[in-house]
Backbone as ProteinMPNN parsed JSONL, in Angstrom:
{"seq_chain_A": "XXXXXXXXXXXXXXXXXXXXXXXXXXXXXXXXXXXXXXXXXXXXXXXXXXXXXXXXXXXXXXXXXXXXXXXXXXXXXXXXXXXXXXXXXXXXXXXXXXXXXXXXXXXXXXXXXXXXXXXXXXXXXXXXXXXXXXXXXXXXXXXXXXXXXXXXXXXXXXXXXXXXXXXXXXXXXXXXXXXXXXXXXXXXXXXXXXXXX", "coords_chain_A": {"N_chain_A": [[-35.042, 39.19, -23.103], [-32.727, 36.745, -21.287], [-32.751, 35.387, -18.074], [-30.675, 33.946, -16.003], [-29.686, 31.104, -13.715], [-28.977, 30.614, -10.175], [-25.316, 30.432, -9.622], [-23.664, 27.101, -9.086], [-22.44, 26.72, -6.142], [-20.368, 24.821, -5.638], [-17.559, 22.354, -6.421], [-18.869, 21.298, -9.502], [-17.061, 18.847, -10.663], [-15.281, 18.065, -8.658], [-17.393, 17.215, -6.133], [-18.759, 14.787, -7.473], [-16.061, 12.86, -7.717], [-15.303, 12.799, -5.337], [-17.903, 11.041, -4.907], [-17.54, 9.174, -6.19], [-15.747, 7.325, -5.032], [-17.015, 7.19, -2.474], [-18.626, 5.538, -2.464], [-16.967, 3.062, -3.794], [-16.068, 2.601, -1.604], [-17.511, 2.145, 0.272], [-19.639, 0.921, -1.62], [-22.397, 0.063, -3.476], [-25.518, -0.125, -2.217], [-24.291, 0.076, 0.105], [-22.945, 2.758, 0.968], [-24.447, 5.514, 2.054], [-26.913, 8.206, 1.663], [-26.738, 10.883, 2.989], [-23.473, 9.688, 4.014], [-22.922, 10.235, 1.491], [-23.873, 12.974, 0.468], [-22.473, 13.706, 2.596], [-19.316, 13.901, 2.352], [-19.327, 14.949, -0.229], [-19.567, 17.663, 0.266], [-22.338, 19.309, 0.105], [-26.048, 19.136, 0.247], [-28.6, 17.117, 0.164], [-30.608, 18.525, -1.626], [-29.169, 20.33, -3.678], [-27.35, 17.508, -4.811], [-29.062, 16.01, -5.832], [-30.268, 18.152, -8.031], [-27.923, 18.137, -9.211], [-27.018, 16.005, -9.748], [-28.518, 13.735, -9.963], [-31.154, 11.028, -8.671], [-29.436, 8.612, -6.371], [-28.808, 6.651, -8.082], [-28.546, 7.696, -10.852], [-26.494, 9.329, -9.788], [-24.66, 7.49, -9.375], [-24.725, 5.849, -11.458], [-22.785, 8.294, -12.624], [-20.891, 7.985, -11.089], [-19.667, 6.284, -11.986], [-18.484, 6.226, -14.449], [-16.975, 7.884, -14.632], [-15.323, 6.277, -12.727], [-14.342, 4.824, -15.064], [-13.1, 5.602, -16.034], [-11.074, 6.515, -15.269], [-9.11, 5.361, -13.321], [-10.255, 3.053, -13.704], [-9.434, 2.796, -16.285], [-7.115, 1.485, -17.644], [-8.687, -0.852, -19.307], [-9.45, 0.655, -21.575], [-7.0, 0.806, -22.524], [-5.855, -1.606, -22.379], [-6.016, -3.272, -24.839], [-5.317, -1.284, -26.868], [-2.823, -2.545, -26.951], [-0.049, -4.098, -29.063], [0.846, -7.079, -28.76], [-0.693, -10.056, -27.54], [0.144, -11.263, -24.959], [1.09, -8.738, -24.602], [-1.442, -7.134, -23.882], [-3.287, -8.611, -22.038], [-0.361, -8.433, -19.626], [-0.772, -5.734, -19.565], [-3.436, -5.314, -18.496], [-2.77, -6.649, -16.034], [-1.652, -5.324, -14.832], [-2.545, -2.709, -14.247], [-5.234, -3.641, -13.098], [-3.639, -4.354, -10.942], [-2.364, -1.544, -10.282], [-4.548, 0.34, -9.873], [-6.151, -0.913, -8.012], [-4.607, -0.525, -5.641], [-4.415, 2.731, -5.187], [-2.973, 5.296, -3.753], [-4.556, 6.658, -1.617], [-6.564, 6.307, -2.554], [-9.858, 3.908, -1.947], [-8.91, 0.629, -1.488], [-8.7, -1.969, -3.384], [-11.091, -3.012, -6.3], [-14.111, -0.58, -7.343], [-16.329, -1.376, -8.811], [-16.54, -3.991, -8.2], [-16.725, -4.087, -5.11], [-18.952, -2.844, -6.078], [-20.975, -4.677, -5.852], [-21.627, -6.653, -4.878], [-22.637, -8.259, -2.614], [-25.786, -7.231, -0.915], [-29.79, -6.39, -1.537], [-32.561, -6.718, -3.265], [-33.085, -4.008, -3.504], [-30.161, -3.621, -5.0], [-30.084, -4.403, -7.154], [-30.735, -2.705, -9.994], [-28.154, -2.035, -9.954], [-26.564, -3.905, -9.61], [-26.357, -5.269, -11.736], [-26.186, -3.362, -13.97], [-23.234, -3.202, -13.247], [-22.436, -5.682, -13.995], [-23.029, -5.244, -16.599], [-21.375, -3.957, -17.618], [-18.813, -4.554, -16.646], [-19.333, -7.206, -18.612], [-18.86, -6.12, -21.072], [-15.555, -5.443, -21.079], [-14.861, -7.792, -20.758], [-16.098, -9.188, -23.543], [-14.338, -7.359, -25.021], [-12.503, -7.911, -24.617], [-11.723, -10.401, -25.329], [-13.17, -10.273, -27.75], [-9.847, -8.975, -28.623], [-7.766, -11.328, -28.291], [-8.818, -13.294, -29.713], [-8.144, -12.087, -32.294], [-5.656, -11.9, -32.428], [-5.054, -14.552, -32.445], [-6.156, -15.264, -35.407], [-3.759, -13.976, -36.507], [-1.802, -14.706, -35.74], [-0.179, -14.67, -33.132], [-0.896, -16.01, -30.706], [-1.036, -19.584, -30.389], [-3.29, -21.428, -32.713], [-5.052, -22.968, -31.129], [-6.307, -21.988, -29.179], [-8.629, -21.227, -26.261], [-10.496, -17.906, -27.12], [-12.326, -17.174, -25.508], [-11.759, -18.545, -22.693], [-9.373, -18.243, -21.991], [-10.041, -15.166, -21.566], [-11.443, -15.202, -19.502], [-9.47, -16.588, -18.201], [-7.535, -14.332, -16.977], [-9.501, -12.075, -16.224], [-10.28, -13.202, -14.052], [-7.552, -13.147, -12.397], [-7.214, -11.264, -12.75], [-9.489, -10.056, -10.453], [-8.915, -11.647, -8.304], [-6.464, -10.055, -7.515], [-7.706, -7.736, -7.153], [-9.216, -8.43, -4.945], [-7.74, -9.533, -3.237], [-6.607, -6.197, -2.812], [-8.315, -5.38, -1.276], [-7.743, -6.789, 1.153], [-5.992, -6.284, 2.05], [-2.797, -6.983, 1.093], [0.02, -5.914, 0.231], [1.269, -3.547, -2.619], [3.857, -4.574, -4.302], [3.686, -7.459, -3.774], [1.181, -8.052, -5.301], [2.101, -7.645, -7.945], [3.937, -9.704, -8.331], [2.11, -11.504, -8.579], [0.664, -10.93, -10.692], [3.291, -11.304, -12.487], [3.893, -13.707, -12.057], [0.874, -15.522, -13.512], [1.51, -13.969, -16.151], [3.599, -15.781, -16.718], [2.496, -17.926, -17.374], [1.046, -18.201, -19.615], [-0.007, -18.922, -23.425], [2.496, -20.93, -24.985], [3.394, -19.469, -28.68]], "CA_chain_A": [[-34.337, 38.953, -22.087], [-32.916, 35.76, -19.798], [-31.779, 35.253, -16.6], [-29.706, 32.995, -15.084], [-29.452, 30.456, -12.995], [-28.412, 31.21, -9.483], [-24.061, 29.568, -9.908], [-23.38, 26.352, -7.9], [-22.042, 26.538, -4.949], [-19.541, 23.645, -5.466], [-17.195, 22.08, -7.815], [-19.476, 19.292, -9.494], [-16.062, 17.448, -10.69], [-14.753, 17.454, -7.577], [-18.048, 16.559, -5.554], [-18.896, 13.461, -8.303], [-14.556, 12.449, -7.608], [-15.58, 11.931, -3.935], [-18.734, 10.338, -4.377], [-16.904, 7.673, -6.137], [-14.861, 7.764, -3.982], [-17.818, 6.547, -1.565], [-19.091, 4.153, -4.022], [-15.849, 2.86, -4.068], [-14.992, 2.401, -0.302], [-19.063, 0.881, 0.924], [-20.584, -0.402, -2.238], [-23.948, 0.978, -4.047], [-26.396, 0.078, -0.96], [-23.255, 0.757, 1.929], [-22.915, 4.443, 0.213], [-26.122, 6.132, 2.129], [-26.888, 9.972, 1.105], [-26.036, 11.194, 3.991], [-21.774, 9.088, 3.739], [-22.696, 10.933, -0.246], [-23.509, 14.504, 0.364], [-20.838, 14.273, 3.959], [-18.06, 13.214, 1.172], [-19.195, 15.788, -1.836], [-19.821, 18.643, 0.959], [-23.9, 19.54, -0.416], [-27.024, 18.714, 0.683], [-29.767, 16.678, -0.925], [-31.065, 19.244, -3.074], [-27.717, 20.263, -4.287], [-27.214, 16.523, -4.818], [-30.393, 15.955, -6.894], [-30.452, 19.48, -9.253], [-26.583, 18.198, -9.999], [-26.341, 14.436, -9.957], [-30.063, 13.463, -9.758], [-30.685, 10.031, -7.712], [-29.115, 7.5, -5.849], [-28.395, 5.576, -8.991], [-27.527, 8.287, -11.206], [-24.96, 9.418, -9.389], [-23.963, 6.055, -9.357], [-24.065, 5.95, -13.03], [-21.772, 8.983, -13.657], [-19.289, 7.508, -10.851], [-19.294, 4.344, -12.843], [-18.21, 6.217, -15.4], [-15.928, 8.68, -14.217], [-14.298, 5.324, -12.672], [-13.841, 3.915, -16.389], [-12.224, 7.021, -17.777], [-9.761, 7.123, -14.778], [-8.365, 4.428, -12.458], [-10.517, 1.167, -14.402], [-9.126, 2.956, -17.984], [-6.312, 0.242, -17.918], [-9.143, -2.224, -19.302], [-9.122, -0.038, -22.831], [-5.329, 1.047, -22.371], [-4.366, -2.982, -22.681], [-6.759, -3.179, -25.672], [-4.32, -1.671, -27.537], [-1.245, -3.433, -27.518], [0.49, -4.996, -29.936], [0.573, -8.2, -28.96], [-1.676, -10.65, -26.807], [0.707, -10.628, -23.91], [1.574, -7.268, -23.66], [-2.365, -6.774, -23.645], [-2.909, -8.932, -20.378], [0.486, -7.779, -18.9], [-1.482, -3.853, -19.425], [-4.697, -5.249, -17.955], [-3.142, -6.99, -15.486], [-0.638, -4.509, -13.76], [-3.446, -1.721, -13.874], [-5.826, -3.919, -11.803], [-3.077, -4.022, -9.617], [-2.018, 0.016, -9.755], [-5.952, 0.737, -9.406], [-6.935, -1.461, -6.247], [-4.078, 0.068, -4.613], [-4.257, 3.933, -5.828], [-2.558, 5.885, -2.65], [-5.484, 8.119, -0.939], [-8.214, 5.835, -2.734], [-9.721, 2.552, -1.067], [-8.629, -0.313, -2.011], [-9.732, -3.375, -4.76], [-12.077, -2.596, -7.07], [-15.304, -0.133, -7.266], [-17.416, -2.528, -8.92], [-16.878, -5.731, -6.86], [-17.558, -3.442, -4.026], [-20.768, -2.315, -5.179], [-21.489, -5.466, -6.56], [-20.711, -8.33, -4.412], [-24.214, -8.105, -1.686], [-27.382, -6.719, -1.118], [-30.6, -6.876, -1.658], [-33.437, -6.17, -4.044], [-32.565, -2.535, -4.207], [-29.454, -3.24, -5.457], [-30.374, -5.15, -8.467], [-30.449, -2.319, -11.281], [-26.659, -1.408, -10.393], [-25.33, -5.13, -10.057], [-27.051, -5.809, -13.478], [-25.857, -2.416, -14.381], [-22.167, -3.85, -13.195], [-22.495, -6.812, -14.93], [-23.01, -5.577, -18.577], [-19.781, -3.122, -17.148], [-18.133, -5.935, -17.338], [-19.054, -7.751, -20.206], [-18.162, -5.119, -22.024], [-14.361, -5.608, -20.892], [-15.042, -9.603, -21.509], [-15.894, -8.583, -24.889], [-13.16, -6.286, -25.597], [-10.498, -8.985, -23.866], [-12.133, -11.605, -25.962], [-12.343, -9.955, -29.301], [-8.737, -8.98, -28.888], [-7.397, -12.364, -28.146], [-9.201, -13.955, -31.085], [-7.413, -11.178, -33.228], [-4.72, -12.352, -31.88], [-5.474, -15.941, -33.011], [-6.221, -14.909, -36.493], [-2.549, -12.731, -36.815], [-0.888, -15.771, -35.223], [0.418, -14.236, -32.282], [-1.578, -17.195, -30.13], [-1.643, -20.401, -31.077], [-4.445, -21.643, -33.422], [-5.947, -23.941, -30.594], [-5.98, -21.198, -28.128], [-9.857, -20.852, -27.044], [-9.672, -16.247, -26.127], [-13.105, -17.139, -24.432], [-11.437, -18.884, -21.689], [-8.144, -17.049, -22.054], [-10.178, -13.677, -21.331], [-11.818, -15.827, -18.737], [-8.717, -16.541, -16.748], [-7.42, -12.861, -17.393], [-10.21, -11.509, -15.351], [-10.095, -13.978, -12.987], [-6.358, -13.171, -11.835], [-7.269, -9.124, -12.451], [-10.796, -10.048, -9.793], [-8.326, -12.054, -7.501], [-5.768, -9.192, -7.315], [-8.657, -6.62, -6.318], [-9.711, -8.766, -3.899], [-6.575, -9.165, -2.457], [-5.991, -5.402, -2.052], [-8.963, -5.083, -0.309], [-8.164, -7.34, 2.304], [-4.572, -5.823, 2.431], [-2.4, -7.437, 0.053], [1.084, -4.912, -1.055], [1.044, -3.606, -4.231], [4.649, -5.42, -4.947], [2.936, -8.276, -3.355], [0.209, -8.635, -6.336], [2.456, -7.826, -9.026], [4.388, -10.294, -8.384], [0.94, -12.621, -8.687], [0.355, -10.735, -11.84], [3.953, -11.402, -13.511], [3.192, -15.468, -11.784], [-0.094, -15.684, -14.141], [1.728, -14.664, -17.359], [4.617, -16.978, -17.074], [1.723, -19.488, -17.743], [0.81, -17.636, -21.072], [0.47, -20.319, -24.348], [3.616, -20.474, -26.136], [3.034, -19.361, -29.828]], "C_chain_A": [[-34.54, 37.988, -21.481], [-32.489, 35.826, -18.581], [-31.245, 33.957, -16.125], [-29.803, 32.488, -14.3], [-28.723, 30.936, -11.741], [-26.736, 29.757, -9.28], [-23.662, 28.569, -8.614], [-22.304, 26.581, -6.65], [-20.725, 25.626, -4.584], [-19.111, 23.131, -6.679], [-17.471, 21.096, -8.536], [-18.497, 17.957, -9.805], [-16.056, 16.839, -9.521], [-15.509, 16.681, -6.707], [-18.638, 14.843, -6.407], [-17.04, 12.812, -8.058], [-14.653, 11.759, -6.326], [-16.494, 11.335, -3.561], [-18.644, 9.244, -4.806], [-16.44, 7.174, -5.506], [-15.504, 6.781, -2.989], [-17.987, 5.2, -2.033], [-18.045, 3.253, -3.885], [-15.712, 1.68, -2.568], [-17.122, 1.56, 0.541], [-19.509, 0.537, -0.85], [-21.784, 0.555, -2.714], [-24.746, 1.07, -2.66], [-25.658, 0.389, 0.176], [-23.528, 2.29, 1.644], [-24.721, 5.061, 1.078], [-25.954, 7.245, 1.776], [-26.403, 10.909, 1.635], [-23.996, 11.094, 4.087], [-22.434, 10.518, 2.167], [-22.485, 12.143, -0.306], [-22.809, 15.01, 1.51], [-19.649, 14.57, 2.518], [-18.203, 14.82, 0.254], [-19.143, 17.054, -0.813], [-21.217, 19.973, 0.402], [-24.547, 19.442, 0.146], [-28.026, 18.16, -0.38], [-29.908, 17.125, -1.96], [-30.27, 19.504, -4.061], [-27.675, 18.89, -5.152], [-28.138, 16.504, -6.116], [-30.556, 16.804, -7.724], [-29.309, 18.399, -9.692], [-26.338, 16.64, -10.974], [-27.88, 13.697, -10.822], [-30.025, 12.593, -8.934], [-29.775, 9.927, -7.129], [-28.26, 6.856, -7.332], [-27.729, 6.12, -9.971], [-26.54, 8.363, -11.759], [-24.081, 8.533, -8.922], [-23.156, 5.49, -10.94], [-23.198, 6.487, -13.147], [-20.917, 8.741, -12.573], [-18.901, 7.024, -11.858], [-18.525, 5.017, -13.754], [-17.132, 6.917, -15.564], [-14.621, 7.544, -13.173], [-13.804, 4.402, -13.568], [-13.065, 4.618, -17.052], [-11.42, 7.512, -17.203], [-9.343, 6.292, -14.673], [-9.077, 2.788, -13.398], [-9.797, 1.424, -15.983], [-7.973, 2.104, -18.619], [-6.764, -0.675, -18.777], [-8.607, -1.614, -21.031], [-7.668, 0.138, -23.121], [-5.214, -0.695, -23.335], [-5.486, -3.641, -23.94], [-5.958, -2.882, -26.747], [-2.682, -1.514, -28.127], [-1.206, -4.125, -28.371], [0.074, -6.576, -29.692], [-0.529, -8.865, -27.557], [-1.141, -10.385, -24.897], [0.598, -9.871, -23.001], [-0.183, -6.742, -23.289], [-2.659, -7.591, -21.788], [-2.115, -8.324, -19.467], [0.01, -5.89, -18.321], [-2.612, -4.192, -18.258], [-4.312, -5.625, -16.462], [-2.481, -6.006, -14.488], [-2.113, -3.267, -13.666], [-4.772, -2.321, -13.26], [-4.829, -3.716, -10.827], [-2.631, -2.578, -9.137], [-3.64, 0.539, -9.3], [-5.772, 0.345, -7.988], [-5.573, -1.204, -5.938], [-2.953, 1.582, -4.923], [-3.9, 4.2, -4.547], [-4.739, 6.753, -2.258], [-6.971, 6.964, -1.71], [-8.271, 4.289, -1.61], [-9.539, 1.334, -1.762], [-9.578, -1.97, -2.216], [-10.725, -2.623, -5.018], [-12.948, -2.09, -7.422], [-16.517, -1.377, -7.511], [-17.307, -4.216, -7.925], [-16.578, -5.264, -6.238], [-19.16, -3.712, -4.214], [-21.698, -3.514, -5.976], [-22.141, -6.933, -5.763], [-22.494, -8.912, -3.207], [-25.469, -6.748, -1.952], [-28.186, -7.113, -1.483], [-31.42, -6.195, -2.666], [-33.449, -4.619, -4.782], [-31.628, -2.054, -4.741], [-28.827, -4.146, -7.089], [-29.717, -4.868, -9.785], [-28.677, -2.378, -10.885], [-26.406, -3.202, -10.16], [-26.043, -5.314, -11.762], [-26.089, -4.553, -14.534], [-23.987, -2.686, -14.83], [-21.622, -5.032, -14.166], [-22.533, -6.527, -16.589], [-21.493, -4.74, -18.294], [-19.063, -3.6, -17.522], [-17.445, -6.8, -17.96], [-18.667, -7.499, -21.103], [-16.149, -5.304, -22.047], [-14.597, -6.714, -21.75], [-15.209, -9.725, -23.096], [-15.392, -8.446, -25.367], [-11.971, -7.444, -25.64], [-10.462, -9.931, -24.832], [-11.794, -11.816, -27.547], [-10.466, -9.505, -29.975], [-7.499, -10.567, -29.061], [-7.973, -13.169, -29.473], [-8.734, -12.872, -32.341], [-6.329, -11.84, -33.4], [-4.542, -13.805, -32.506], [-5.206, -15.879, -34.553], [-4.458, -14.463, -37.166], [-1.262, -13.502, -36.358], [-0.175, -15.583, -34.384], [0.16, -14.779, -30.758], [-2.139, -18.089, -30.732], [-3.151, -20.993, -31.636], [-5.401, -22.625, -32.361], [-6.338, -23.451, -29.108], [-7.829, -20.708, -27.61], [-9.715, -18.976, -25.955], [-10.744, -17.002, -24.835], [-12.362, -16.924, -22.764], [-10.239, -18.283, -21.742], [-8.235, -15.603, -21.552], [-10.769, -14.164, -20.177], [-10.546, -16.034, -17.131], [-7.728, -14.802, -16.567], [-8.062, -12.386, -16.452], [-9.859, -12.433, -14.055], [-8.548, -13.592, -11.764], [-6.961, -11.549, -11.957], [-8.507, -9.094, -11.271], [-9.902, -10.449, -8.392], [-7.291, -11.242, -6.831], [-7.277, -7.554, -6.807], [-9.038, -7.114, -4.837], [-9.161, -8.514, -2.282], [-5.898, -8.257, -1.824], [-6.555, -5.193, -1.104], [-8.6, -5.301, 0.938], [-6.314, -6.737, 2.716], [-3.287, -5.928, 1.586], [-1.402, -6.155, -0.688], [0.89, -5.394, -2.038], [2.543, -4.565, -4.862], [4.51, -6.583, -4.8], [2.125, -8.987, -4.412], [0.621, -8.439, -7.539], [3.374, -8.951, -9.317], [3.071, -11.729, -8.551], [0.287, -12.414, -10.566], [1.532, -11.188, -12.284], [3.567, -13.001, -13.388], [2.613, -16.111, -13.136], [0.829, -15.018, -15.77], [2.28, -14.67, -17.521], [4.163, -17.83, -17.465], [1.091, -19.131, -18.652], [1.061, -18.803, -21.823], [1.287, -19.239, -24.936], [2.96, -20.419, -27.578], [3.273, -21.217, -30.281]], "O_chain_A": [[-35.643, 37.711, -21.011], [-31.622, 36.658, -18.311], [-31.98, 32.977, -16.002], [-30.166, 33.285, -13.434], [-27.788, 31.695, -11.993], [-26.902, 28.584, -8.945], [-23.411, 28.971, -7.478], [-21.115, 26.416, -6.922], [-20.15, 25.675, -3.497], [-19.728, 23.218, -7.74], [-16.779, 20.078, -8.534], [-18.679, 16.768, -9.544], [-16.484, 15.733, -9.189], [-15.003, 15.642, -6.282], [-18.854, 13.868, -5.687], [-17.128, 11.745, -8.666], [-14.295, 10.605, -6.091], [-16.56, 10.923, -2.403], [-19.253, 8.284, -4.334], [-16.955, 6.069, -5.336], [-14.911, 5.767, -2.621], [-17.45, 4.104, -1.872], [-18.626, 2.168, -3.853], [-15.404, 0.49, -2.506], [-17.427, 0.548, 1.172], [-19.675, -0.68, -0.936], [-21.969, 1.686, -2.266], [-24.706, 2.107, -1.999], [-26.188, 0.903, 1.161], [-24.431, 2.872, 2.245], [-25.843, 4.935, 0.586], [-24.794, 7.539, 1.488], [-25.717, 11.757, 1.065], [-23.291, 12.097, 4.192], [-22.102, 11.7, 2.265], [-21.492, 12.666, -0.812], [-22.505, 16.192, 1.672], [-19.462, 15.652, 1.962], [-17.283, 15.631, 0.154], [-18.28, 17.765, -1.327], [-21.046, 21.191, 0.35], [-24.063, 19.616, 1.265], [-28.221, 18.63, -1.501], [-29.595, 16.638, -3.047], [-30.463, 19.074, -5.198], [-27.985, 19.081, -6.328], [-27.839, 16.966, -7.218], [-31.217, 16.285, -8.625], [-29.695, 17.667, -10.603], [-25.865, 16.303, -12.06], [-28.056, 13.314, -11.979], [-29.106, 12.737, -8.128], [-29.009, 10.889, -7.082], [-27.038, 6.705, -7.334], [-26.641, 5.656, -10.315], [-25.92, 8.084, -12.786], [-23.051, 8.693, -8.267], [-22.072, 5.083, -11.358], [-22.302, 5.858, -13.71], [-19.837, 9.273, -12.828], [-17.912, 7.302, -12.537], [-17.564, 4.299, -14.032], [-16.345, 6.704, -16.486], [-13.45, 7.852, -12.95], [-13.09, 3.442, -13.277], [-12.507, 4.493, -18.142], [-10.806, 8.497, -17.614], [-8.902, 5.838, -15.729], [-8.454, 1.748, -13.612], [-9.622, 0.489, -16.763], [-7.835, 1.992, -19.837], [-5.931, -1.444, -19.256], [-7.912, -2.297, -21.783], [-7.207, -0.495, -24.07], [-4.728, -0.924, -24.442], [-5.702, -4.831, -23.709], [-5.718, -3.749, -27.587], [-1.934, -0.959, -28.931], [-2.155, -4.857, -28.651], [-0.821, -7.164, -30.3], [-1.031, -8.102, -26.731], [-1.667, -9.738, -23.992], [0.338, -9.824, -21.799], [-0.251, -5.918, -22.376], [-2.287, -7.147, -20.702], [-2.638, -7.705, -18.541], [0.273, -5.19, -17.342], [-2.708, -3.49, -17.251], [-5.057, -5.227, -15.566], [-2.879, -5.989, -13.323], [-2.569, -3.239, -12.523], [-5.532, -1.443, -12.852], [-5.063, -2.958, -9.885], [-2.51, -2.313, -7.941], [-3.727, 1.176, -8.25], [-5.371, 1.035, -7.051], [-5.145, -2.355, -6.035], [-1.73, 1.727, -4.939], [-4.431, 3.381, -3.796], [-5.699, 7.162, -2.911], [-8.135, 6.988, -1.31], [-7.416, 3.771, -0.892], [-10.225, 1.17, -2.772], [-10.445, -2.644, -1.659], [-11.225, -1.765, -4.291], [-13.385, -2.863, -8.274], [-17.252, -1.999, -6.744], [-17.956, -5.056, -7.302], [-15.437, -5.714, -6.138], [-20.063, -4.208, -3.54], [-22.782, -3.345, -6.535], [-22.874, -7.859, -6.112], [-23.144, -9.948, -3.351], [-25.776, -5.865, -2.754], [-28.046, -8.241, -1.954], [-31.044, -5.069, -2.993], [-33.675, -4.211, -5.921], [-31.527, -0.874, -5.077], [-27.78, -4.348, -7.704], [-28.943, -5.52, -10.486], [-27.978, -2.864, -11.775], [-25.772, -3.574, -11.147], [-25.402, -5.561, -12.783], [-25.483, -4.829, -15.57], [-23.456, -2.539, -15.931], [-20.606, -5.12, -14.854], [-22.205, -7.271, -17.514], [-20.523, -5.122, -18.949], [-18.498, -3.369, -18.591], [-16.278, -7.173, -18.087], [-18.169, -8.224, -21.965], [-15.575, -5.263, -23.135], [-14.582, -6.749, -22.981], [-14.404, -10.371, -23.768], [-15.376, -9.063, -26.432], [-11.009, -7.705, -26.363], [-9.384, -10.354, -25.248], [-11.079, -12.534, -28.248], [-9.985, -9.621, -31.102], [-6.598, -10.656, -29.895], [-7.1, -13.643, -30.201], [-9.221, -13.14, -33.44], [-6.038, -12.352, -34.481], [-3.523, -13.906, -33.189], [-4.168, -16.369, -34.997], [-4.167, -14.743, -38.329], [-0.089, -13.155, -36.498], [0.838, -16.272, -34.507], [0.717, -14.29, -29.775], [-3.173, -18.015, -31.397], [-4.104, -20.948, -30.859], [-6.479, -23.019, -32.808], [-6.601, -24.168, -28.143], [-8.413, -19.946, -28.38], [-9.228, -18.75, -24.847], [-10.378, -17.319, -23.703], [-12.32, -15.965, -21.993], [-10.474, -17.248, -21.12], [-7.288, -14.893, -21.213], [-10.624, -13.231, -19.388], [-10.6, -15.826, -15.919], [-7.426, -14.599, -15.392], [-7.324, -12.119, -15.504], [-9.076, -12.065, -13.18], [-8.59, -13.776, -10.548], [-7.023, -10.84, -10.952], [-8.683, -7.915, -10.965], [-10.067, -9.73, -7.407], [-7.064, -11.522, -5.654], [-7.188, -6.597, -6.038], [-9.138, -6.409, -3.833], [-9.472, -8.008, -1.204], [-5.081, -8.438, -0.922], [-5.989, -4.867, -0.061], [-8.856, -4.508, 1.844], [-5.732, -6.983, 3.772], [-2.698, -4.865, 1.387], [-1.713, -5.546, -1.712], [0.596, -6.498, -2.499], [2.34, -5.247, -5.866], [5.151, -7.225, -5.633], [2.203, -10.207, -4.56], [-0.105, -8.855, -8.442], [3.62, -9.194, -10.498], [3.462, -12.894, -8.619], [-0.236, -13.216, -11.339], [1.081, -12.086, -12.995], [3.039, -13.584, -14.335], [3.256, -16.899, -13.829], [0.71, -15.855, -16.664], [2.599, -13.915, -18.439], [4.85, -18.718, -17.969], [0.13, -19.896, -18.735], [1.885, -19.648, -21.471], [1.255, -18.042, -25.221], [2.04, -21.208, -27.793], [3.017, -21.613, -31.418]]}, "name": "protein", "num_of_chains": 1, "seq": "XXXXXXXXXXXXXXXXXXXXXXXXXXXXXXXXXXXXXXXXXXXXXXXXXXXXXXXXXXXXXXXXXXXXXXXXXXXXXXXXXXXXXXXXXXXXXXXXXXXXXXXXXXXXXXXXXXXXXXXXXXXXXXXXXXXXXXXXXXXXXXXXXXXXXXXXXXXXXXXXXXXXXXXXXXXXXXXXXXXXXXXXXXXXXXXXXXXXX"}
């Protein structure tokens, strides 16, 4: 005969969503355990039991962010033409950085810009997370070159840096209060400088 544990008194999915928003607003090191548990509506014991320590909770929150607000990166790679890849990526950056009822900007940038030794593991995690996006875009732009969708002289790594830099700038400007329609104008301007075929 097996015994069942006590059922959780909270919705784990909702609690993770709230934790993601706290990390997004305050960064990794700026988000205290009191901030996290207060937002999640649970005590520390419940948090540790359901999600592990703060680092493990952040990893789960980043996965949720990747599958939700930051999923535009994966969607962009599926576009049929290189300029559409960039357009979808930059529109996604604008939308994600200006979501109503969410912190402005980018969770990844907020969590990795500042910090001491305690946050080094998280900064390395976020660098790897961004490197995956860079690798995906670079490979996609190389494919576009191979297919004749971009000029043969195009440097796919440099084009990726261009798109990523504009996307990161959009997130920083959003965090500073720039409105969505203005940021979209910036994204549109970047796309007007696209390499001619």
